[in-house]
C-alpha positions as CSV (number, residue, x, y, z in Angstrom):
1,X,208.2,31.1,-46.2
2,X,205.8,32.8,-43.5
3,X,205.0,29.3,-42.2
4,X,208.5,28.9,-40.9
5,X,207.9,31.8,-38.4
6,X,207.0,30.7,-34.9
7,X,203.4,31.0,-33.6
8,X,202.7,32.6,-30.3
9,X,199.9,31.4,-28.0
10,X,199.5,33.6,-25.0
11,X,197.2,32.2,-22.3
12,X,196.4,34.1,-19.2
13,X,194.1,34.0,-16.3
14,X,192.6,36.7,-14.1
15,X,193.5,37.1,-10.4
16,X,195.5,33.9,-10.1
17,X,198.0,33.4,-7.3
18,X,201.3,31.8,-8.2
19,X,200.9,29.3,-5.4
20,X,197.9,27.8,-7.2
21,X,200.3,25.9,-9.4
22,X,202.3,22.8,-8.5
23,X,205.5,24.3,-10.0
24,X,205.4,26.9,-7.2
25,X,205.0,24.4,-4.4
26,X,201.2,23.6,-4.3
27,X,201.1,19.8,-4.3
28,X,197.4,19.7,-3.4
29,X,195.8,21.5,-6.2
30,X,194.5,19.5,-9.1
31,X,196.1,21.2,-12.2
32,X,198.0,18.5,-14.2
33,X,198.0,20.5,-17.4
34,X,199.6,23.5,-15.8
35,X,202.1,21.2,-14.1
36,X,202.9,19.5,-17.5
37,X,203.3,22.9,-19.2
38,X,205.6,24.1,-16.5
39,X,207.8,21.0,-16.8
40,X,208.3,21.8,-20.5
41,X,208.9,25.6,-19.9
42,X,211.0,28.3,-18.5
43,X,209.4,28.9,-15.0
44,X,209.9,32.3,-13.6
45,X,210.5,32.2,-9.9
46,X,210.2,36.0,-9.5
47,X,207.7,37.8,-11.7
48,X,205.9,41.1,-10.9
49,X,203.0,43.0,-12.3
50,X,203.2,46.8,-13.0
51,X,200.1,47.3,-10.8
52,X,197.9,44.7,-8.9
53,X,194.6,45.5,-10.7
54,X,193.4,44.4,-14.1
55,X,193.5,47.3,-16.6
56,X,196.9,48.8,-15.7
57,X,198.6,45.3,-15.6
58,X,196.9,44.2,-18.9
59,X,198.0,47.4,-20.6
60,X,201.6,46.7,-19.6
61,X,201.6,43.2,-21.0
62,X,200.0,44.2,-24.2
63,X,202.1,47.4,-24.8
64,X,205.3,47.1,-22.8
65,X,204.5,50.4,-21.2
66,X,204.3,51.4,-17.5
67,X,200.7,52.5,-16.5
68,X,201.7,56.2,-16.4
69,X,202.9,55.8,-20.0
70,X,199.9,54.1,-21.4
71,X,197.4,56.2,-19.5
72,X,195.8,53.1,-18.0
73,X,196.6,54.0,-14.4
74,X,193.3,52.4,-12.9
75,X,190.6,50.1,-13.9
76,X,188.2,50.8,-16.8
77,X,190.5,53.4,-18.4
78,X,190.5,52.7,-22.1
79,X,193.8,52.2,-23.9
80,X,194.3,54.7,-26.6
81,X,193.7,53.4,-30.2
82,X,197.0,55.2,-31.1
83,X,199.0,53.0,-28.6
84,X,200.0,49.9,-30.3
85,X,199.7,46.5,-28.7
86,X,201.8,43.3,-29.5
87,X,200.5,42.3,-32.9
88,X,200.7,46.0,-34.0
89,X,204.3,46.2,-32.6
90,X,205.1,43.0,-34.4
91,X,203.8,44.6,-37.7
92,X,204.2,41.4,-39.7
93,X,201.6,40.7,-42.4
94,X,202.4,37.0,-42.4
95,X,200.7,36.7,-39.0
96,X,197.1,36.2,-38.4
97,X,196.1,37.5,-35.0
98,X,193.3,36.8,-32.5
99,X,192.2,38.1,-29.1
100,X,189.8,35.8,-27.2
101,X,188.4,36.5,-23.8
102,X,188.5,39.3,-21.3
103,X,190.1,42.5,-22.6
104,X,189.3,45.2,-20.0
105,X,191.1,47.9,-21.9
106,X,188.1,49.6,-23.2
107,X,185.2,48.9,-25.6
108,X,185.2,45.3,-24.5
109,X,183.1,43.6,-27.1
110,X,184.3,45.4,-30.1
111,X,187.3,44.2,-32.3
112,X,190.2,46.7,-32.1
113,X,193.9,47.3,-32.4
114,X,194.3,45.4,-35.6
115,X,193.3,41.9,-34.4
116,X,192.0,39.8,-37.2
117,X,189.6,37.8,-34.9
118,X,187.9,38.8,-31.7
119,X,185.8,36.7,-29.3
120,X,184.4,38.5,-26.3
121,X,183.1,37.0,-23.0
122,X,182.3,40.0,-20.7
123,X,179.2,42.1,-20.7
124,X,179.9,44.1,-17.5
125,X,181.9,46.9,-19.0
126,X,179.2,48.5,-21.3
127,X,179.0,51.7,-19.2
128,X,182.7,52.4,-20.0
129,X,182.2,52.1,-23.9
130,X,183.3,55.1,-25.8
131,X,180.5,57.4,-26.9
132,X,180.5,56.1,-30.5
133,X,179.9,52.6,-29.4
134,X,176.4,51.0,-29.0
135,X,176.0,50.0,-25.4
136,X,173.4,47.3,-26.4
137,X,176.1,45.3,-28.2
138,X,176.5,41.9,-26.4
139,X,179.5,39.7,-26.1
140,X,180.0,36.6,-28.2
141,X,179.6,34.4,-25.1
142,X,176.3,36.1,-24.3
143,X,175.0,35.4,-27.8
144,X,176.2,31.8,-27.5
145,X,174.3,31.2,-24.3
146,X,171.1,32.7,-26.0
147,X,171.6,30.3,-28.9
148,X,171.7,27.4,-26.4
149,X,168.4,28.5,-25.0
150,X,169.4,30.3,-21.8
151,X,167.3,33.2,-20.6
152,X,169.3,36.4,-19.5
153,X,169.2,37.2,-15.9
154,X,169.7,40.9,-16.0
155,X,167.6,43.8,-17.1
156,X,170.1,44.5,-19.9
157,X,169.2,41.2,-21.6
158,X,172.6,39.6,-20.9
159,X,174.1,37.3,-18.2
160,X,175.7,38.2,-15.0
161,X,179.0,36.7,-13.9
162,X,177.2,34.9,-11.1
163,X,174.7,33.2,-13.5
164,X,177.5,32.2,-16.0
165,X,179.7,30.7,-13.1
166,X,176.8,28.4,-12.0
167,X,176.2,26.9,-15.4
168,X,177.2,23.3,-16.2
169,X,180.9,22.9,-17.0
170,X,180.3,22.6,-20.8
171,X,178.5,26.0,-20.9
172,X,180.8,28.1,-18.7
173,X,183.3,30.6,-20.1
174,X,186.4,28.5,-20.1
175,X,184.7,25.8,-22.2
176,X,183.6,28.5,-24.6
177,X,187.1,29.9,-24.9
178,X,188.5,26.4,-25.3
179,X,186.2,25.7,-28.2
180,X,186.9,29.0,-29.9
181,X,190.6,28.6,-29.5
182,X,190.7,25.0,-30.9
183,X,188.7,26.2,-33.8
184,X,191.1,29.1,-34.4
185,X,194.1,26.7,-34.3
186,X,192.4,24.3,-36.8
187,X,191.6,27.1,-39.3
188,X,195.1,28.7,-39.1
189,X,197.3,25.6,-38.7
190,X,199.0,26.4,-42.0
191,X,200.0,30.0,-41.3
192,X,201.8,31.8,-38.5
193,X,199.5,33.1,-35.8
194,X,199.5,35.3,-32.7
195,X,196.7,34.3,-30.4
196,X,195.8,35.7,-26.9
197,X,193.3,33.6,-24.9
198,X,192.1,35.3,-21.7
199,X,190.2,33.4,-19.1
200,X,188.3,35.3,-16.4
201,X,188.7,32.5,-13.9
202,X,189.7,32.3,-11.0
203,X,188.3,35.8,-10.7
204,X,185.3,36.4,-8.4
205,X,182.5,35.3,-8.1
206,X,184.4,32.5,-6.4
207,X,182.1,29.7,-7.4
208,X,181.9,27.2,-10.3
209,X,181.1,23.7,-11.3
210,X,184.2,22.3,-9.6
211,X,183.5,23.8,-6.1
212,X,183.7,20.4,-4.5
213,X,186.8,19.1,-6.3
214,X,189.0,20.1,-3.5
215,X,188.1,19.4,0.2
216,X,188.6,22.4,2.5
217,X,190.4,20.1,4.8
218,X,193.1,19.8,2.1
219,X,193.6,23.6,1.9
220,X,196.7,25.1,3.3
221,X,196.2,28.7,4.5
222,X,198.8,31.2,3.3
223,X,201.8,31.4,5.6
224,X,200.9,35.0,6.4
225,X,197.2,34.3,7.2
226,X,197.9,34.9,10.9
227,X,199.6,38.2,10.2
228,X,196.4,40.4,10.0
229,X,196.4,44.1,9.0
230,X,196.8,46.4,12.0
231,X,196.7,50.1,12.8
232,X,200.1,50.7,11.5
233,X,199.2,49.6,8.0
234,X,197.9,51.9,5.2
235,X,194.4,53.1,5.9
236,X,193.1,51.5,2.7
237,X,194.4,48.1,3.8
238,X,192.7,48.5,7.2
239,X,189.4,49.3,5.5
240,X,189.8,46.2,3.3
241,X,190.5,44.1,6.4
242,X,187.3,45.4,8.0
243,X,185.4,44.3,4.9
244,X,186.7,40.8,5.1
245,X,186.2,40.0,8.8
246,X,182.6,39.0,8.3
247,X,180.2,37.9,5.7
248,X,181.7,37.8,2.2
249,X,179.2,36.6,-0.3
250,X,178.2,33.1,0.9
251,X,181.3,32.8,3.1
252,X,181.5,33.9,6.8
253,X,185.1,34.9,7.0
254,X,184.9,35.3,10.8
255,X,185.5,31.5,10.7
256,X,188.8,29.9,9.6
257,X,186.8,27.0,8.1
258,X,185.1,29.4,5.8
259,X,188.4,30.7,4.6
260,X,189.4,27.2,3.7
261,X,186.1,26.6,1.8
262,X,186.6,29.9,-0.1
263,X,190.1,28.8,-1.1
264,X,188.8,25.4,-2.1
265,X,186.3,27.1,-4.4
266,X,189.2,29.2,-5.8
267,X,191.3,26.2,-6.5
268,X,188.3,24.6,-8.2
269,X,188.3,27.6,-10.7
270,X,191.9,27.0,-11.4
271,X,191.3,23.4,-12.1
272,X,188.4,24.4,-14.4
273,X,190.9,26.5,-16.5
274,X,193.3,23.7,-16.3
275,X,190.9,21.4,-18.1
276,X,190.5,23.8,-21.0
277,X,194.2,24.4,-21.0
278,X,194.7,20.7,-21.5
279,X,192.3,20.6,-24.4
280,X,194.1,23.5,-26.0
281,X,197.5,22.0,-25.6
282,X,196.1,18.7,-26.9
283,X,194.9,20.4,-30.0
284,X,198.3,21.9,-30.6
285,X,199.7,18.3,-30.5
286,X,197.0,16.9,-32.8
287,X,197.7,19.6,-35.3
288,X,201.5,19.1,-35.1
289,X,202.0,22.7,-34.1
290,X,203.9,22.1,-30.8
291,X,207.4,22.5,-32.1
292,X,206.7,25.7,-33.8
293,X,204.5,27.4,-31.1
294,X,205.7,29.5,-28.2
295,X,203.3,29.0,-25.4
296,X,203.2,31.7,-22.6
297,X,201.1,31.3,-19.5
298,X,200.6,34.0,-16.9
299,X,198.0,35.9,-15.0
300,X,197.2,39.7,-15.0
301,X,197.8,39.8,-11.2
302,X,197.2,37.7,-8.1
303,X,194.7,37.6,-5.3
304,X,195.2,38.0,-1.5
305,X,193.0,34.9,-0.9
306,X,193.8,34.7,2.8
307,X,197.1,36.5,3.0
308,X,196.8,38.9,5.9
309,X,193.1,37.8,6.1
310,X,192.4,39.7,2.9
311,X,190.6,38.8,-0.3
312,X,190.7,40.2,-3.8
313,X,193.5,42.4,-5.3
314,X,194.9,45.9,-5.3
315,X,197.4,45.3,-2.5
């Protein structure tokens, strides 16, 4: 009886602009699996986040509450254990639930909120763990890299985002989540499931194994690229604009060509997620789960990525 209930596969990225998808007009980016999914889906032309930073937006998606209601009004504020998230709101014992990937709602690497399975990929939030949590606990992804023989590059015996982003494709975070997701689907193919898969990409650092997939010459700058922040804009925007007028990581954003190279890297990260999305959707087909699975794809928020000559989020 329970098997007749639809599955939910909720896939989201971090800091992905809508115009990195062909369904929203980008004919140059290589993301065939996103394009195929969009062609089979309801595509929202106008969608908005509750706040353009991770924690508040994620809390809204998971709880249905505004940031001021959930208490998650800025990054790195832990969601209360008493505030139910989707599987708890569903409250159906027929369903097996999983949360794989970036969480950013507190106690990052620890299973919580009633999820039956938990796979963590981020080790950067240990300083925000609650007092009863062991700050030396590592993510599943960190432990996987160690099993592969990689040596940590931080003094905390884990791996920085920059290190992980520069690994071969098969050892980056999207591939890890792809493998874990396909394994979950195989193990739970005969029971209804709710699975959240949360990629970090195309979040900074804006580098990865597909940096050269898109030529900077192919990049179209945002239509408002030449509308820079001026003295009439909010002060915080002016400060951000100053930050992005010169060297930004490996990119000299005083040069338009470097903006194009940065965006090309960013597109490469979207394409990297697209590869894993294709594998996950392919596994749904192989397991004959397509007709009974609702697939949702979104991002927690976008990225300025050249709009008004800004990078990153919070605008």
